[in-house]
C-alpha positions in Angstrom: 73.6 113.1 49.1 70.0 114.1 47.9 68.5 112.8 51.0 70.9 114.7 53.1 70.1 117.8 51.1 66.4 117.5 51.9 67.1 116.8 55.4 69.2 119.9 55.7 66.6 122.1 54.0 63.8 120.8 56.1 65.3 121.4 59.2 65.3 117.7 60.0 61.6 117.2 59.5 60.5 113.6 58.9 57.4 114.7 57.1 59.5 116.1 54.2 61.9 113.2 54.3 60.0 110.2 53.2 61.8 106.9 53.7 62.4 104.6 50.8 64.1 102.1 53.0 61.9 102.2 56.1 58.2 101.2 56.7 56.1 103.1 59.1 55.1 100.8 61.9 51.9 101.4 63.8 49.8 99.6 66.2 47.6 98.3 63.3 50.4 96.8 61.4 53.1 95.9 63.9 51.9 92.2 64.7 51.4 91.4 61.0 54.7 93.0 59.8 57.1 92.3 62.8 55.7 89.7 65.2 54.4 87.2 62.6 57.4 87.6 60.4 60.4 85.5 59.8 62.3 88.5 58.9 65.0 90.4 60.9 63.7 93.8 61.7 65.6 96.7 62.7 63.2 99.3 64.3 63.8 103.0 65.2 61.5 105.0 67.5 61.6 108.6 67.1 60.1 111.8 68.1 60.3 114.7 65.7 60.2 117.2 68.5 63.5 115.9 69.9 66.6 117.3 68.4 68.4 113.8 68.8 65.8 112.1 66.5 66.1 114.9 63.9 69.9 114.8 63.9 69.8 111.0 63.5 67.5 110.9 60.7 69.9 111.1 57.8 72.2 108.5 59.4 69.1 106.2 59.8 68.0 106.6 56.3 71.6 105.8 55.0 72.0 102.8 57.3 68.6 101.4 56.1 69.3 101.8 52.5 72.8 100.3 52.9 71.6 97.4 54.9 68.2 96.6 53.1 69.4 93.2 51.9 70.3 92.1 55.4 67.1 93.2 57.3 63.8 95.0 57.0 63.6 98.5 58.6 60.8 100.2 60.3 60.0 103.2 62.2 57.7 104.2 65.0 56.8 107.7 65.4 56.4 108.2 69.2 54.0 111.1 68.7 51.7 109.8 66.0 51.9 106.1 66.8 52.4 106.1 70.5 50.2 102.8 70.9 52.8 100.9 68.8 55.4 101.7 71.4 53.5 99.4 73.9 53.9 96.6 71.4 57.7 96.7 71.5 59.6 94.0 73.7 61.3 96.8 75.6 60.2 100.0 77.4 61.2 103.0 75.3 62.3 106.0 77.4 64.5 107.9 75.0 64.3 108.8 71.2 65.8 107.7 69.0 65.9 104.1 70.1 67.0 101.2 67.8 66.3 97.6 68.4 66.3 94.5 66.4 63.7 91.8 66.4 64.0 88.4 64.7 61.1 86.0 64.1 59.1 88.2 66.4 61.6 88.2 69.3 64.1 90.8 70.6 67.7 90.0 69.6 
């Protein structure tokens, strides 16, 4: 409920909605955190300028918080970390996109 209030007040800005359940994935940390990991990762790509990404933010946060014992969660900001998009095992054309990676391979 508190995250939802912040989300609503911020107009859906990711900058004001820091994630306690997700890690920011970048080109610099993607291989170390995801590819070389034995964990299951659920990764969201997003673009803050797209309405769909802003609308999905609260749902993503709730899902990541609820499922944190099952998998690790990370987000790639398409505007700030576009190089990281090229490291994904799929070609992302729409945001938000959610994919799962286990032991470095797409599921």
